[in-house]
LODRENLUM-761488 format. One line per 3 residues: number of its first residue (from 1); their letters; for each residue y, x, z of N, C-alpha, C. Coordinates in nm, 3 decimals, padded with zeros to 5 digits. Layout:
! residues N
NUM> A> Y:X:Z:Y:X:Z:Y:X:Z; ...
//
This chain:
! residues 297
1> MNA> -00.119:00.085:-00.002:00.005:00.003:00.002:00.124:00.091:00.006; 00.222:00.048:-00.077:00.354:00.116:-00.077:00.456:00.011:-00.089; 00.583:00.049:-00.095:00.695:-00.048:-00.097:00.691:-00.146:-00.218
4> IKA> 00.668:-00.097:-00.333:00.676:-00.178:-00.449:00.558:-00.279:-00.449; 00.437:-00.234:-00.412:00.322:-00.328:-00.403:00.347:-00.436:-00.299; 00.407:-00.389:-00.186:00.435:-00.487:-00.078:00.539:-00.592:-00.125
7> ARL> 00.636:-00.546:-00.194:00.743:-00.638:-00.250:00.685:-00.734:-00.347; 00.593:-00.681:-00.436:00.526:-00.776:-00.532:00.444:-00.885:-00.462; 00.395:-00.854:-00.343:00.318:-00.948:-00.262:00.407:-01.043:-00.177
10> GLN> 00.537:-01.016:-00.182:00.630:-01.109:-00.103:00.708:-01.053:-00.001; 00.690:-00.921:00.030:00.780:-00.856:00.131:00.925:-00.860:00.087; 01.007:-00.921:00.178:01.149:-00.938:00.140:01.237:-00.814:00.172
13> TVT> 01.199:-00.744:00.276:01.279:-00.630:00.324:01.209:-00.507:00.346; 01.251:-00.398:00.295:01.190:-00.261:00.325:01.279:-00.195:00.431; 01.227:-00.161:00.544:01.297:-00.106:00.644:01.267:00.049:00.653
16> HFY> 01.363:00.136:00.694:01.354:00.279:00.693:01.324:00.324:00.545; 01.246:00.430:00.533:01.212:00.483:00.405:01.064:00.443:00.364; 01.000:00.361:00.450:00.864:00.338:00.442:00.822:00.281:00.303
19> GHF> 00.736:00.354:00.236:00.680:00.314:00.109:00.761:00.344:-00.006; 00.891:00.386:00.006:00.972:00.420:-00.114:00.913:00.544:-00.185; 00.906:00.644:-00.109:00.868:00.782:-00.166:00.723:00.772:-00.216
22> ESL> 00.643:00.700:-00.147:00.499:00.685:-00.197:00.495:00.610:-00.327; 00.589:00.517:-00.342:00.595:00.444:-00.471:00.634:00.526:-00.587; 00.707:00.638:-00.555:00.762:00.722:-00.661:00.690:00.851:-00.673
25> LKD> 00.581:00.874:-00.612:00.501:01.005:-00.624:00.479:01.031:-00.768; 00.500:01.160:-00.806:00.486:01.202:-00.947:00.346:01.239:-00.977; 00.285:01.331:-00.896:00.156:01.386:-00.931:00.045:01.339:-00.848
28> YVV> 00.063:01.249:-00.757:-00.035:01.205:-00.661:-00.028:01.048:-00.651; -00.136:00.993:-00.599:-00.144:00.849:-00.573:-00.142:00.820:-00.431; -00.165:00.922:-00.341:-00.143:00.913:-00.198:-00.065:01.033:-00.152
31> QPW> -00.020:01.030:-00.032:00.062:01.142:00.013:-00.020:01.279:00.014; 00.029:01.383:-00.045:-00.041:01.505:-00.044:-00.028:01.585:00.086; -00.081:01.526:00.194:-00.070:01.589:00.323:-00.162:01.715:00.333
34> PVD> -00.132:01.804:00.427:-00.218:01.917:00.451:-00.364:01.868:00.479; -00.462:01.949:00.447:-00.603:01.893:00.462:-00.637:01.884:00.616; -00.566:01.943:00.701:-00.592:01.928:00.848:-00.491:01.836:00.913
37> MNA> -00.428:01.744:00.832:-00.330:01.654:00.877:-00.390:01.565:00.995; -00.308:01.552:01.102:-00.344:01.463:01.213:-00.228:01.363:01.229; -00.244:01.239:01.183:-00.145:01.143:01.194:-00.113:01.096:01.333
40> NDE> -00.205:01.126:01.428:-00.180:01.085:01.567:-00.092:01.190:01.637; -00.069:01.307:01.576:00.022:01.404:01.623:00.157:01.380:01.559; 00.255:01.332:01.642:00.379:01.281:01.580:00.466:01.386:01.514
43> QWR> 00.448:01.514:01.558:00.525:01.613:01.481:00.470:01.625:01.336; 00.338:01.620:01.327:00.282:01.618:01.195:00.329:01.494:01.121; 00.316:01.377:01.180:00.348:01.248:01.116:00.486:01.251:01.063
46> FGQ> 00.587:01.281:01.147:00.729:01.269:01.107:00.776:01.394:01.028; 00.710:01.506:01.060:00.746:01.629:00.990:00.705:01.634:00.844; 00.587:01.574:00.816:00.533:01.574:00.682:00.594:01.476:00.590
49> VAR> 00.643:01.364:00.657:00.717:01.263:00.569:00.828:01.325:00.496; 00.905:01.414:00.562:01.023:01.472:00.497:00.979:01.560:00.381; 00.859:01.611:00.385:00.815:01.703:00.275:00.775:01.630:00.149
52> LWD> 00.805:01.504:00.143:00.780:01.431:00.015:00.903:01.429:-00.071; 01.007:01.492:-00.015:01.136:01.480:-00.100:01.132:01.533:-00.237; 01.051:01.636:-00.266:01.037:01.691:-00.400:00.903:01.661:-00.465
55> KIY> 00.834:01.563:-00.412:00.702:01.524:-00.478:00.715:01.404:-00.554; 00.838:01.351:-00.579:00.856:01.220:-00.642:00.934:01.235:-00.772; 00.939:01.127:-00.851:01.020:01.130:-00.968:01.163:01.138:-00.926
58> EPG> 01.238:01.231:-00.990:01.373:01.260:-00.946:01.470:01.153:-00.975; 01.579:01.146:-00.891:01.683:01.055:-00.913:01.737:01.056:-01.056; 01.755:00.938:-01.118:01.800:00.932:-01.251:01.699:00.925:-01.356
61> TPE> 01.573:00.958:-01.322:01.464:00.955:-01.426:01.436:00.807:-01.458; 01.372:00.780:-01.575:01.331:00.646:-01.611:01.247:00.582:-01.498; 01.153:00.658:-01.440:01.066:00.599:-01.337:01.147:00.560:-01.210
64> WKA> 01.248:00.641:-01.176:01.334:00.613:-01.061:01.411:00.478:-01.086; 01.473:00.474:-01.213:01.548:00.352:-01.249:01.461:00.228:-01.251; 01.343:00.242:-01.309:01.254:00.129:-01.320:01.207:00.081:-01.181
67> YLA> 01.186:00.173:-01.088:01.149:00.135:-00.954:01.252:00.046:-00.890; 01.382:00.098:-00.893:01.487:00.019:-00.839:01.515:-00.115:-00.911; 01.500:-00.108:-01.040:01.518:-00.234:-01.119:01.417:-00.340:-01.085
70> EHL> 01.293:-00.305:-01.057:01.197:-00.399:-01.020:01.225:-00.461:-00.878; 01.268:-00.380:-00.789:01.305:-00.427:-00.656:01.428:-00.526:-00.672; 01.517:-00.491:-00.758:01.638:-00.577:-00.779:01.595:-00.715:-00.831
73> KLG> 01.499:-00.716:-00.927:01.447:-00.839:-00.983:01.373:-00.923:-00.879; 01.304:-00.854:-00.786:01.226:-00.922:-00.680:01.318:-00.966:-00.568; 01.440:-00.916:-00.567:01.534:-00.950:-00.458:01.505:-00.880:-00.324
76> TVF> 01.445:-00.760:-00.334:01.412:-00.687:-00.210:01.543:-00.640:-00.147; 01.545:-00.649:-00.016:01.653:-00.595:00.066:01.620:-00.458:00.117; 01.700:-00.363:00.101:01.688:-00.231:00.156:01.759:-00.224:00.296
79> DPT> 01.681:-00.200:00.404:01.738:-00.189:00.534:01.708:-00.045:00.586; 01.782:00.054:00.534:01.740:00.195:00.558:01.730:00.238:00.701; 01.822:00.190:00.787:01.818:00.234:00.925:01.810:00.387:00.934
82> LTI> 01.907:00.451:00.860:01.912:00.592:00.837:01.924:00.662:00.981; 01.995:00.595:01.069:02.035:00.661:01.195:01.918:00.720:01.281; 01.805:00.644:01.274:01.708:00.673:01.381:01.631:00.806:01.349
85> YSA> 01.631:00.855:01.219:01.557:00.982:01.196:01.663:01.099:01.182; 01.788:01.068:01.206:01.888:01.172:01.177:01.873:01.299:01.263; 01.823:01.284:01.384:01.809:01.400:01.466:01.717:01.501:01.412
88> GRD> 01.632:01.458:01.317:01.538:01.553:01.248:01.613:01.660:01.171; 01.738:01.629:01.137:01.822:01.721:01.055:01.884:01.827:01.147; 01.901:01.796:01.275:01.968:01.889:01.368:01.948:01.838:01.510
91> VMR> 01.827:01.865:01.563:01.796:01.810:01.692:01.892:01.858:01.805; 01.937:01.984:01.791:02.027:02.038:01.891:02.149:01.955:01.904; 02.209:01.910:01.796:02.330:01.826:01.798:02.305:01.697:01.866
94> FRA> 02.199:01.631:01.835:02.180:01.499:01.894:02.132:01.503:02.043; 02.065:01.606:02.081:02.017:01.632:02.215:02.151:01.651:02.308; 02.254:01.704:02.250:02.371:01.740:02.319:02.485:01.638:02.285
97> AEW> 02.459:01.526:02.235:02.568:01.430:02.194:02.656:01.409:02.314; 02.789:01.391:02.288:02.879:01.392:02.399:02.874:01.266:02.486; 02.810:01.159:02.442:02.804:01.033:02.517:02.681:01.032:02.614
100> HDK> 02.583:01.125:02.597:02.468:01.119:02.682:02.498:01.128:02.829; 02.581:01.221:02.869:02.599:01.239:03.012:02.655:01.124:03.082; 02.734:01.046:03.015:02.799:00.937:03.084:02.735:00.799:03.054
103> YTL> 02.671:00.791:02.937:02.629:00.654:02.891:02.479:00.646:02.865; 02.403:00.755:02.873:02.254:00.744:02.854:02.190:00.760:02.980; 02.107:00.667:03.018:02.031:00.671:03.145:01.951:00.799:03.148
106> PSL> 01.940:00.868:03.265:01.855:00.980:03.274:01.709:00.958:03.234; 01.663:00.832:03.273:01.526:00.799:03.233:01.511:00.794:03.080; 01.615:00.754:03.013:01.609:00.746:02.861:01.614:00.890:02.805
109> MDF> 01.689:00.980:02.873:01.694:01.118:02.831:01.562:01.180:02.851; 01.492:01.147:02.958:01.349:01.194:02.982:01.262:01.151:02.874; 01.277:01.025:02.830:01.193:00.966:02.725:01.217:01.038:02.591
112> YAP> 01.338:01.080:02.565:01.370:01.153:02.442:01.313:01.283:02.432; 01.295:01.351:02.547:01.256:01.493:02.548:01.116:01.515:02.497; 01.084:01.640:02.456:00.949:01.662:02.393:00.838:01.610:02.484
115> SRT> 00.747:01.534:02.423:00.647:01.465:02.498:00.531:01.427:02.407; 00.408:01.448:02.453:00.289:01.404:02.380:00.266:01.255:02.400; 00.329:01.190:02.492:00.305:01.050:02.519:00.415:00.956:02.483
118> SHG> 00.538:01.001:02.480:00.652:00.912:02.447:00.672:00.908:02.294; 00.681:00.785:02.239:00.695:00.769:02.097:00.826:00.830:02.048; 00.829:00.899:01.945:00.948:00.952:01.887:00.995:01.081:01.954
121> AYW> 00.913:01.134:02.052:00.961:01.250:02.118:00.876:01.371:02.070; 00.879:01.387:01.941:00.788:01.473:01.868:00.838:01.621:01.848; 00.923:01.664:01.939:00.987:01.793:01.925:00.894:01.903:01.988
124> YDW> 00.769:01.897:01.961:00.675:01.992:02.030:00.709:02.141:01.994; 00.745:02.162:01.866:00.789:02.297:01.822:00.864:02.276:01.690; 00.962:02.204:01.707:01.052:02.157:01.588:01.125:02.281:01.536
127> TTE> 01.103:02.310:01.410:01.147:02.434:01.359:01.270:02.417:01.263; 01.321:02.531:01.225:01.433:02.536:01.122:01.374:02.477:00.989; 01.251:02.508:00.958:01.191:02.455:00.838:01.179:02.305:00.839
130> DEI> 01.145:02.251:00.958:01.138:02.103:00.969:01.271:02.043:00.948; 01.373:02.101:00.998:01.513:02.051:00.983:01.558:02.060:00.837; 01.529:02.164:00.772:01.567:02.178:00.626:01.500:02.075:00.546
133> AWR> 01.371:02.055:00.572:01.297:01.946:00.497:01.360:01.816:00.518; 01.412:01.781:00.638:01.476:01.650:00.664:01.610:01.643:00.600; 01.684:01.758:00.591:01.808:01.759:00.522:01.791:01.727:00.374
136> NFY> 01.699:01.792:00.319:01.661:01.767:00.174:01.620:01.627:00.155; 01.535:01.576:00.247:01.483:01.434:00.234:01.599:01.337:00.237; 01.688:01.364:00.325:01.807:01.270:00.337:01.890:01.262:00.210
139> QVW> 01.905:01.372:00.147:01.987:01.371:00.021:01.920:01.279:-00.089; 01.792:01.285:-00.094:01.722:01.199:-00.192:01.722:01.053:-00.145; 01.703:01.034:-00.014:01.706:00.893:00.047:01.842:00.833:00.030
142> FKL> 01.949:00.913:00.055:02.082:00.865:00.030:02.107:00.814:-00.115; 02.054:00.899:-00.204:02.065:00.869:-00.347:01.995:00.737:-00.379; 01.880:00.718:-00.324:01.803:00.597:-00.354:01.874:00.471:-00.301
145> VND> 01.926:00.476:-00.181:01.994:00.363:-00.127:02.132:00.332:-00.198; 02.198:00.438:-00.230:02.327:00.420:-00.301:02.310:00.369:-00.440; 02.214:00.425:-00.514:02.183:00.381:-00.644:02.144:00.229:-00.649
148> YKK> 02.066:00.183:-00.550:02.025:00.051:-00.536:02.154:-00.042:-00.510; 02.237:00.002:-00.431:02.360:-00.069:-00.401:02.440:-00.080:-00.534; 02.458:00.032:-00.603:02.544:00.033:-00.723:02.493:-00.062:-00.827
151> MGG> 02.358:-00.086:-00.835:02.303:-00.174:-00.941:02.298:-00.322:-00.891; 02.352:-00.349:-00.771:02.357:-00.482:-00.723:02.260:-00.518:-00.617; 02.175:-00.422:-00.574:02.081:-00.452:-00.461:02.150:-00.469:-00.333
154> RVT> 02.084:-00.545:-00.246:02.143:-00.569:-00.113:02.095:-00.464:-00.013; 02.186:-00.400:00.062:02.155:-00.303:00.163:02.215:-00.353:00.292; 02.140:-00.342:00.401:02.183:-00.385:00.534:02.189:-00.270:00.627
157> TGS> 02.229:-00.290:00.749:02.234:-00.188:00.850:02.134:-00.222:00.964; 02.081:-00.117:01.021:01.989:-00.126:01.139:02.019:-00.010:01.228; 01.941:-00.014:01.344:01.957:00.107:01.434:01.824:00.155:01.488
160> DSG> 01.738:00.069:01.540:01.610:00.108:01.598:01.635:00.206:01.719; 01.746:00.179:01.792:01.787:00.272:01.898:01.685:00.264:02.016; 01.706:00.367:02.105:01.616:00.378:02.220:01.507:00.485:02.200
163> FIY> 01.510:00.546:02.079:01.420:00.654:02.041:01.495:00.770:01.981; 01.436:00.882:01.973:01.478:01.004:01.897:01.629:01.035:01.910; 01.675:01.029:02.039:01.811:01.067:02.083:01.909:00.969:02.030
166> QTY> 01.871:00.849:01.989:01.974:00.750:01.949:01.989:00.643:02.054; 02.101:00.653:02.126:02.122:00.561:02.237:02.182:00.431:02.184; 02.145:00.317:02.252:02.191:00.187:02.205:02.339:00.179:02.186
169> GFG> 02.385:00.117:02.080:02.526:00.107:02.048:02.580:00.225:01.968; 02.558:00.350:02.027:02.603:00.469:01.956:02.524:00.499:01.822; 02.398:00.474:01.833:02.310:00.488:01.711:02.350:00.399:01.599
172> YIL> 02.398:00.270:01.633:02.436:00.176:01.533:02.561:00.222:01.454; 02.661:00.276:01.526:02.781:00.324:01.462:02.750:00.442:01.374; 02.653:00.525:01.416:02.616:00.639:01.331:02.559:00.588:01.199
175> EFE> 02.496:00.476:01.192:02.441:00.411:01.072:02.558:00.393:00.969; 02.671:00.350:01.023:02.793:00.334:00.935:02.832:00.467:00.869; 02.838:00.570:00.958:02.870:00.700:00.906:02.774:00.758:00.801
178> LLQ> 02.646:00.729:00.822:02.545:00.775:00.733:02.548:00.703:00.600; 02.573:00.576:00.600:02.596:00.505:00.472:02.714:00.552:00.395; 02.823:00.588:00.473:02.938:00.649:00.402:02.897:00.784:00.342
181> EAG> 02.820:00.861:00.420:02.770:00.988:00.367:02.688:00.970:00.240; 02.611:00.856:00.235:02.522:00.829:00.125:02.609:00.794:-00.003; 02.734:00.763:00.014:02.824:00.734:-00.101:02.882:00.594:-00.097
184> FHP> 02.864:00.522:00.010:02.916:00.386:00.018:03.065:00.399:00.056; 03.149:00.318:-00.008:03.288:00.304:00.042:03.284:00.240:00.178; 03.383:00.276:00.262:03.381:00.210:00.398:03.372:00.060:00.397
187> LEV> 03.435:-00.005:00.293:03.433:-00.151:00.286:03.286:-00.192:00.243; 03.218:-00.114:00.163:03.077:-00.153:00.137:02.990:-00.137:00.260; 03.017:-00.040:00.348:02.951:-00.026:00.472:02.968:-00.145:00.556
190> VQA> 03.088:-00.193:00.564:03.118:-00.314:00.644:03.045:-00.438:00.588; 03.047:-00.445:00.462:02.975:-00.555:00.399:02.824:-00.551:00.428; 02.771:-00.434:00.428:02.626:-00.420:00.459:02.597:-00.459:00.604
193> ATM> 02.695:-00.432:00.693:02.675:-00.457:00.828:02.704:-00.598:00.873; 02.774:-00.671:00.792:02.812:-00.807:00.826:02.749:-00.918:00.738; 02.811:-00.938:00.626:02.766:-01.046:00.540:02.623:-01.028:00.491
196> NGA> 02.582:-00.900:00.450:02.452:-00.874:00.395:02.348:-00.905:00.497; 02.372:-00.861:00.624:02.276:-00.886:00.730:02.260:-01.034:00.758; 02.369:-01.108:00.762:02.369:-01.250:00.783:02.290:-01.323:00.671
199> LTL> 02.314:-01.287:00.549:02.239:-01.348:00.437:02.093:-01.315:00.446; 02.054:-01.198:00.481:01.909:-01.151:00.490:01.833:-01.237:00.597; 01.909:-01.266:00.704:01.840:-01.346:00.815:01.837:-01.497:00.783
202> AQP> 01.936:-01.542:00.710:01.946:-01.688:00.687:01.871:-01.735:00.574; 01.867:-01.662:00.464:01.810:-01.712:00.342:01.656:-01.749:00.350; 01.578:-01.662:00.416:01.428:-01.703:00.426:01.417:-01.838:00.500
205> KGV> 01.510:-01.875:00.583:01.502:-01.998:00.655:01.553:-02.113:00.577; 01.615:-02.083:00.464:01.676:-02.187:00.383:01.802:-02.256:00.439; 01.878:-02.173:00.522:01.994:-02.225:00.590:02.108:-02.141:00.546
208> PIQ> 02.231:-02.201:00.555:02.359:-02.125:00.517:02.385:-02.033:00.635; 02.457:-01.924:00.603:02.495:-01.826:00.711:02.591:-01.892:00.805; 02.577:-01.852:00.935:02.671:-01.898:01.041:02.757:-01.778:01.089
211> TGV> 02.717:-01.663:01.058:02.796:-01.541:01.097:02.805:-01.453:00.982; 02.867:-01.339:00.994:02.873:-01.235:00.894:03.005:-01.236:00.811; 03.079:-01.345:00.820:03.211:-01.351:00.751:03.307:-01.418:00.854
214> VKV> 03.435:-01.378:00.837:03.542:-01.445:00.916:03.597:-01.560:00.838; 03.562:-01.678:00.880:03.597:-01.795:00.811:03.591:-01.919:00.905; 03.683:-02.013:00.877:03.685:-02.133:00.954:03.553:-02.201:00.944
217> GML> 03.505:-02.243:01.062:03.369:-02.314:01.068:03.253:-02.227:01.097; 03.275:-02.097:01.090:03.165:-02.001:01.121:03.168:-01.969:01.273; 03.053:-01.930:01.323:03.053:-01.877:01.462:03.141:-01.747:01.474
220> ADM> 03.224:-01.742:01.577:03.305:-01.625:01.600:03.208:-01.516:01.647; 03.189:-01.413:01.571:03.092:-01.310:01.597:03.151:-01.176:01.541; 03.227:-01.106:01.630:03.303:-00.994:01.582:03.337:-00.900:01.690
223> VLV> 03.390:-00.777:01.657:03.434:-00.688:01.757:03.586:-00.658:01.714; 03.660:-00.630:01.821:03.808:-00.596:01.805:03.838:-00.458:01.856; 03.906:-00.383:01.770:03.938:-00.242:01.802:04.091:-00.217:01.756
226> DQN> 04.160:-00.135:01.835:04.299:-00.119:01.802:04.327:-00.004:01.708; 04.229:00.040:01.634:04.240:00.141:01.528:04.178:00.089:01.399; 04.191:00.171:01.292:04.141:00.131:01.166:04.007:00.192:01.138
229> PLQ> 03.892:00.121:01.154:03.762:00.176:01.129:03.740:00.229:00.992; 03.805:00.169:00.893:03.791:00.210:00.754:03.841:00.350:00.741; 03.939:00.387:00.815:03.992:00.526:00.810:03.906:00.625:00.883
232> NFK> 03.834:00.576:00.985:03.744:00.665:01.063:03.651:00.577:01.147; 03.522:00.565:01.104:03.428:00.493:01.175:03.406:00.531:01.315; 03.443:00.659:01.352:03.420:00.705:01.482:03.499:00.628:01.592
235> VLY> 03.603:00.560:01.545:03.677:00.479:01.646:03.597:00.361:01.702; 03.481:00.329:01.634:03.394:00.224:01.681:03.298:00.272:01.792; 03.278:00.403:01.805:03.199:00.444:01.910:03.255:00.400:02.047
238> ANG> 03.169:00.372:02.145:03.216:00.318:02.267:03.319:00.413:02.335; 03.296:00.541:02.321:03.387:00.639:02.381:03.502:00.682:02.283; 03.523:00.616:02.173:03.622:00.637:02.081:03.609:00.766:02.004
241> AVR> 03.727:00.817:01.950:03.731:00.940:01.869:03.843:01.026:01.925; 03.829:01.159:01.906:03.934:01.252:01.943:04.036:01.273:01.834; 04.162:01.254:01.869:04.271:01.273:01.767:04.381:01.350:01.829
244> LND> 04.440:01.442:01.761:04.558:01.510:01.809:04.684:01.423:01.809; 04.750:01.412:01.918:04.880:01.342:01.920:04.983:01.444:01.883; 05.039:01.430:01.762:05.133:01.518:01.715:05.271:01.523:01.789
247> QTG> 05.293:01.409:01.860:05.421:01.396:01.946:05.405:01.486:02.070; 05.289:01.486:02.129:05.274:01.552:02.260:05.197:01.686:02.241; 05.128:01.706:02.128:05.046:01.826:02.109:04.914:01.820:02.187
250> VAE> 04.879:01.704:02.241:04.764:01.681:02.326:04.653:01.610:02.252; 04.527:01.654:02.255:04.417:01.575:02.197:04.386:01.461:02.286; 04.374:01.342:02.223:04.352:01.218:02.298:04.236:01.148:02.243
253> RVG> 04.173:01.057:02.325:04.067:00.971:02.274:04.131:00.841:02.232; 04.102:00.793:02.113:04.158:00.665:02.068:04.041:00.582:02.022; 04.066:00.449:02.021:03.970:00.355:01.977:03.869:00.314:02.086
256> GIK> 03.751:00.290:02.047:03.653:00.228:02.129:03.674:00.076:02.127; 03.566:00.005:02.108:03.585:-00.141:02.091:03.638:-00.203:02.221; 03.744:-00.286:02.202:03.810:-00.348:02.316:03.749:-00.477:02.354
259> WTI> 03.720:-00.565:02.254:03.664:-00.686:02.285:03.547:-00.719:02.194; 03.444:-00.779:02.252:03.331:-00.828:02.166:03.323:-00.978:02.176; 03.314:-01.046:02.065:03.310:-01.188:02.060:03.171:-01.226:01.998
262> KDG> 03.091:-01.296:02.077:02.958:-01.336:02.035:02.946:-01.483:02.052; 02.927:-01.555:01.932:02.917:-01.702:01.931:03.038:-01.760:02.000; 03.148:-01.701:01.986:03.276:-01.757:02.044:03.299:-01.718:02.190
265> VVY> 03.212:-01.649:02.249:03.231:-01.608:02.388:03.294:-01.463:02.384; 03.402:-01.446:02.461:03.473:-01.318:02.455:03.429:-01.237:02.572; 03.394:-01.111:02.543:03.358:-01.014:02.642:03.451:-00.894:02.642
268> DAK> 03.482:-00.849:02.760:03.562:-00.728:02.773:03.476:-00.606:02.752; 03.480:-00.543:02.632:03.391:-00.437:02.598:03.409:-00.314:02.691; 03.536:-00.292:02.728:03.563:-00.180:02.812:03.499:-00.194:02.954
271> KLL> 03.494:-00.315:03.007:03.432:-00.339:03.137:03.282:-00.326:03.117; 03.226:-00.378:03.006:03.089:-00.370:02.983:03.046:-00.214:02.976; 03.127:-00.134:02.912:03.104:00.011:02.901:03.109:00.068:03.044
274> ADV> 03.207:00.030:03.123:03.208:00.078:03.265:03.083:00.040:03.344; 03.030:-00.075:03.318:02.908:-00.113:03.382:02.790:-00.020:03.348; 02.789:00.017:03.219:02.688:00.108:03.173:02.702:00.247:03.242
277> AAM> 02.827:00.293:03.244:02.845:00.421:03.315:02.809:00.418:03.459; 02.836:00.302:03.527:02.799:00.287:03.672:02.642:00.287:03.686; 02.579:00.225:03.592:02.426:00.230:03.596:02.373:00.371:03.582
280> VEK> 02.435:00.444:03.493:02.393:00.588:03.474:02.415:00.670:03.609; 02.532:00.649:03.661:02.564:00.729:03.786:02.474:00.684:03.903; 02.439:00.559:03.907:02.354:00.506:04.012:02.218:00.572:03.999
283> QKA> 02.162:00.578:03.879:02.030:00.638:03.860:02.036:00.785:03.886; 02.143:00.858:03.846:02.160:01.000:03.882:02.156:01.021:04.022; 02.227:00.935:04.100:02.235:00.945:04.249:02.101:00.929:04.311
286> SRA> 02.026:00.829:04.258:01.895:00.805:04.308:01.791:00.914:04.289; 01.818:00.998:04.193:01.731:01.105:04.163:01.772:01.231:04.236; 01.895:01.240:04.293:01.942:01.356:04.363:01.849:01.387:04.482
289> KPV> 01.807:01.509:04.494:01.715:01.544:04.608:01.800:01.558:04.735; 01.752:01.498:04.849:01.832:01.514:04.971:01.835:01.661:05.018; 01.937:01.699:05.077:01.951:01.830:05.125:01.884:01.848:05.259
292> SAG> 01.794:01.945:05.268:01.709:01.965:05.386:01.768:02.079:05.470; 01.777:02.061:05.601:01.830:02.167:05.689:01.720:02.275:05.713; 01.598:02.243:05.674:01.487:02.351:05.690:01.457:02.364:05.831
295> GGR> 01.400:02.477:05.871:01.358:02.504:06.010:01.223:02.455:06.035; 01.178:02.463:06.151:01.043:02.423:06.192:01.023:02.412:06.342; 00.906:02.401:06.393:00.875:02.391:06.533:00.886:02.535:06.591
//
C-alpha cells in the first residue's frame, strides 16, 4: 500500500509524508531498506525514511507530475504536518528551543529525551549523516507539497505535537514557518490553516463549514495578536518574537497571541500562558530534592 493506491481506494487525506515517496520510487516497488533493517528500532525506522529522498522520480519529471495530477483528480488533501519531523534536521536546535524551560513540562522533556521506550525519542545515536538525510528529504517534500498547491491541490496544517521536541502550541506555529519555507506565500499558509482545514473536516460530513473564515453567521473561531503575522509568523508563538526597538536600542519581545476566541467564547491567552508557566514551575518544584543536613547517630 502507498499513498496513491490508498487514495484510489477512497482515502481522502494523506498526512505527513506517508506513502508519497513510496508511490514515486524509481527503481524499486518497496522501500530499499538495508537487509538488516529493524522497523521496531525507531532510529532505523525514522532515519531510513529520509534516505528515500533520492530514490524517487525527481520533481518536474512526467512521473512526478502524473502522480500529483491523479491526486488532484481524486480530490486528495495533503496534510503534511511538516513540523513534527523537523527536529531530525537539527536535533540540537529543537532540544534547546527557547520556550522549553518556561513552557514545557519537565515530564514532557523527559519523554522527548533519547529512549528505547518513548515513541519518537529515537535519538539513540543521531548522527550528522542522519540530519543531512533529513535536510535533503525536506527539500523534496517541500517541493511535493508546494507543487500540489500550485496546481490547485488542497493543503492543510497539522502539528502532531507532544513528540520529537514539538511542544503543544509552539509546534503548530512552526508548521506555518515550514510551509512558508516550502514556497507558500504567507496568505496561502493562512488559507491552509483556516479555510482549507475547515473544508476538509466538513465536506465528508456533507455539511457547510462553520469555521475557517471570518464571516457573519459563522462561529467566531480566531486568535488576536497586536502584530502582523504575515510579516513574521514568529509573532504567533506564545512567547512572541525578538525585535530591536530602534527608538531605545533595546531588543524587545513583541507579539504573542493576546486573545483566543473559540465558538464565540473569549479567552485571555496571556493568562492561559501564565497558567502553563505555573504548571511547569510547580512540577519543577516537586522534583527538587530536599536539602539534607546529613550527620548520623
